[in-house]
C-alpha positions as CSV (number, residue, x, y, z in Angstrom):
1,X,-117.8,-20.9,-2.7
2,X,-121.3,-21.7,-4.5
3,X,-121.9,-21.1,-8.1
4,X,-123.7,-17.9,-7.4
5,X,-120.5,-16.6,-6.3
6,X,-118.7,-17.5,-9.4
7,X,-121.2,-15.6,-11.5
8,X,-120.5,-12.6,-9.1
9,X,-117.7,-10.0,-11.0
10,X,-116.4,-8.7,-7.7
11,X,-115.3,-12.5,-7.2
12,X,-113.7,-13.0,-10.0
13,X,-111.6,-9.0,-9.3
14,X,-110.7,-10.5,-6.1
15,X,-109.3,-13.7,-7.6
16,X,-107.3,-12.0,-10.3
17,X,-106.0,-9.4,-7.9
18,X,-104.9,-12.6,-5.7
19,X,-103.4,-14.4,-8.6
20,X,-101.5,-10.9,-9.4
21,X,-100.3,-10.4,-6.0
22,X,-98.9,-14.2,-5.8
23,X,-97.2,-13.7,-9.6
24,X,-95.8,-10.5,-8.0
25,X,-94.3,-12.1,-5.0
26,X,-93.3,-15.5,-6.8
27,X,-91.3,-13.2,-9.4
28,X,-89.9,-11.2,-6.8
29,X,-88.5,-13.9,-4.9
30,X,-86.9,-15.1,-8.2
31,X,-85.3,-11.9,-8.8
32,X,-83.9,-11.8,-5.5
33,X,-82.3,-15.3,-5.7
34,X,-80.9,-14.2,-9.1
35,X,-79.3,-10.8,-7.5
36,X,-78.1,-12.8,-4.9
37,X,-76.4,-15.3,-7.1
38,X,-74.7,-12.8,-9.2
39,X,-73.7,-10.6,-5.9
40,X,-72.4,-13.9,-4.8
41,X,-70.3,-14.7,-8.2
42,X,-69.2,-11.1,-8.3
43,X,-68.1,-11.6,-4.5
44,X,-66.3,-14.8,-5.4
45,X,-64.7,-13.5,-8.8
46,X,-63.2,-10.0,-6.9
47,X,-61.7,-12.5,-4.0
48,X,-60.2,-14.8,-6.4
49,X,-58.8,-11.8,-8.5
50,X,-57.6,-9.8,-5.3
51,X,-55.6,-13.0,-4.0
52,X,-54.3,-13.8,-7.6
53,X,-53.0,-10.1,-7.5
54,X,-51.5,-10.2,-4.0
55,X,-50.0,-14.0,-4.7
56,X,-48.2,-12.6,-8.2
57,X,-47.5,-9.1,-6.4
58,X,-45.7,-11.5,-3.6
59,X,-43.5,-13.6,-6.2
60,X,-42.5,-10.6,-8.0
61,X,-41.2,-9.2,-4.9
62,X,-39.4,-12.2,-4.1
63,X,-37.9,-12.5,-7.7
64,X,-36.9,-8.8,-6.8
65,X,-34.9,-9.2,-3.8
66,X,-31.4,-9.6,-4.2
67,X,-30.2,-13.5,-3.1
68,X,-27.5,-13.8,-0.8
69,X,-24.1,-14.0,-2.6
70,X,-22.4,-17.5,-1.1
71,X,-19.0,-15.6,-2.2
72,X,-19.5,-12.6,-0.1
73,X,-18.9,-12.7,3.5
74,X,-21.8,-11.2,5.9
75,X,-20.8,-9.5,9.1
76,X,-23.2,-8.3,11.4
77,X,-26.0,-8.6,8.9
78,X,-23.9,-6.3,6.4
79,X,-22.5,-7.5,3.2
80,X,-18.8,-7.4,3.1
81,X,-18.5,-4.3,1.2
82,X,-15.4,-3.3,3.3
83,X,-13.9,-6.1,2.0
84,X,-14.4,-5.1,-1.8
85,X,-13.2,-1.5,-0.5
86,X,-10.0,-3.0,0.8
87,X,-9.1,-5.5,-2.0
88,X,-9.5,-2.1,-4.4
89,X,-7.1,-0.4,-1.6
90,X,-4.8,-3.4,-2.0
91,X,-4.6,-3.4,-5.6
92,X,-4.2,0.2,-5.8
93,X,-1.3,0.1,-3.3
94,X,0.2,-3.2,-5.7
95,X,-0.2,-1.0,-8.8
96,X,1.6,1.8,-6.9
97,X,4.5,-0.1,-5.8
98,X,4.7,-1.5,-9.3
99,X,4.5,2.0,-10.7
100,X,7.8,3.2,-8.1
101,X,9.8,-0.3,-9.1
102,X,9.5,0.8,-12.7
103,X,10.2,4.1,-12.1
104,X,13.3,3.0,-10.2
105,X,14.3,0.6,-12.8
106,X,14.5,3.2,-15.1
107,X,16.3,5.4,-13.4
108,X,18.8,2.7,-12.8
109,X,22.2,3.4,-15.7
110,X,21.9,1.2,-18.6
111,X,25.5,-0.2,-17.6
112,X,24.2,-1.4,-14.5
113,X,21.6,-3.6,-16.0
114,X,24.1,-4.5,-18.7
115,X,26.7,-5.8,-15.9
116,X,23.7,-7.3,-14.2
117,X,22.6,-9.6,-17.2
118,X,26.2,-10.6,-17.9
119,X,27.1,-11.5,-14.4
120,X,24.3,-13.9,-14.7
121,X,25.5,-15.4,-17.6
122,X,28.8,-16.0,-16.0
123,X,27.2,-17.6,-13.2
124,X,24.4,-19.6,-15.2
125,X,26.9,-20.8,-18.1
126,X,30.1,-20.6,-16.6
127,X,29.4,-21.4,-13.2
128,X,31.7,-18.8,-11.6
129,X,32.4,-17.5,-8.2
130,X,31.5,-13.9,-6.9
131,X,35.0,-12.8,-6.9
132,X,35.2,-14.3,-10.3
133,X,32.5,-12.6,-11.7
134,X,33.2,-9.5,-10.4
135,X,36.8,-9.8,-11.8
136,X,35.5,-10.9,-15.1
137,X,33.2,-7.7,-15.4
138,X,35.9,-5.3,-14.6
139,X,38.9,-6.5,-16.6
140,X,39.9,-5.0,-19.7
141,X,39.8,-8.1,-21.4
142,X,36.3,-9.0,-20.1
143,X,33.3,-6.6,-19.5
144,X,35.5,-3.3,-19.0
145,X,32.2,-2.2,-16.9
146,X,33.3,0.3,-13.9
147,X,33.6,-0.6,-10.2
148,X,30.0,0.8,-9.3
149,X,28.5,-1.3,-12.3
150,X,30.4,-4.5,-11.4
151,X,29.2,-4.1,-7.6
152,X,25.8,-3.4,-8.6
153,X,25.6,-6.8,-10.5
154,X,27.2,-8.5,-7.7
155,X,24.6,-7.0,-5.1
156,X,21.5,-7.7,-7.2
157,X,22.6,-11.4,-8.7
158,X,20.9,-14.3,-7.6
159,X,23.4,-17.5,-7.5
160,X,23.8,-20.3,-6.0
161,X,27.6,-20.1,-5.5
162,X,27.8,-23.6,-3.6
163,X,26.2,-25.2,-6.7
164,X,28.6,-23.1,-9.0
165,X,32.0,-24.5,-6.8
166,X,30.3,-28.5,-7.1
167,X,30.1,-27.8,-10.9
168,X,33.5,-26.3,-11.2
169,X,34.8,-29.2,-9.4
170,X,33.4,-31.4,-11.7
171,X,34.9,-30.0,-14.9
172,X,38.1,-29.9,-13.0
173,X,37.8,-33.6,-12.3
174,X,36.7,-34.5,-16.1
175,X,38.6,-32.5,-18.1
176,X,41.8,-32.3,-16.0
177,X,41.6,-35.4,-13.9
178,X,42.9,-33.5,-10.7
179,X,42.6,-35.2,-7.2
180,X,40.0,-33.6,-4.8
181,X,42.8,-32.3,-2.9
182,X,44.2,-30.6,-6.1
183,X,40.3,-29.6,-6.9
184,X,40.0,-27.7,-3.7
185,X,43.2,-25.7,-4.3
186,X,41.7,-25.1,-7.5
187,X,38.9,-23.8,-6.4
188,X,40.4,-21.6,-3.8
189,X,43.2,-20.0,-5.9
190,X,43.4,-16.4,-6.5
191,X,44.8,-17.3,-10.0
192,X,42.0,-20.0,-10.4
193,X,38.5,-20.0,-9.6
194,X,38.5,-17.7,-6.4
195,X,35.5,-19.7,-4.5
196,X,35.3,-19.1,-0.6
197,X,36.9,-22.0,1.5
198,X,33.3,-23.2,2.6
199,X,32.2,-23.3,-1.0
200,X,35.1,-25.6,-1.7
201,X,34.3,-27.9,1.1
202,X,30.7,-28.0,-0.1
203,X,32.1,-29.0,-3.7
204,X,34.6,-31.5,-2.3
205,X,31.8,-33.1,0.1
206,X,29.4,-33.8,-3.1
207,X,31.8,-34.1,-5.9
208,X,31.0,-38.0,-6.1
209,X,27.8,-38.0,-4.7
């Protein structure tokens, strides 16, 4: 291009158009790159947000899910609710039995309970035989209970008559200085302690042990 062409206004118009077009192209490229970067950043943010949201949702679901109780037995994939139900039923049955026992106890005459308490005292404090306790309960000089009340007491008394015979034999030996045979006779005598022969034999065999 010579100096004459540079003086031509048409040439300058063409050059201006070319420069303007280049500016437009460069500007468009810059805008496209900026939009792509924004889109990439936006997509990355959306991705990270979704990922964090799913992670938090999963963590919350795990926290809300009940953990297995080691104290609960699992049978066939199900918790042992039947065991709890069974325990409840067993407890209800126990309460019912207790209520029935209380009802039976309340239906027992007062005299019978009194005879039983006095029989327990004769056994634990005086170490008496079964026949001796019965006689003492019904004696006019003793408990003066009816035969039925005395029998109820004997039937429900928890006593170790062998041990009672041994304690009575020791008492005879310490206080009366009796021989083993005399102690045996005194233990089984109807005018004495009224223990059975077996109980008296037990007492003599364990007297000095």
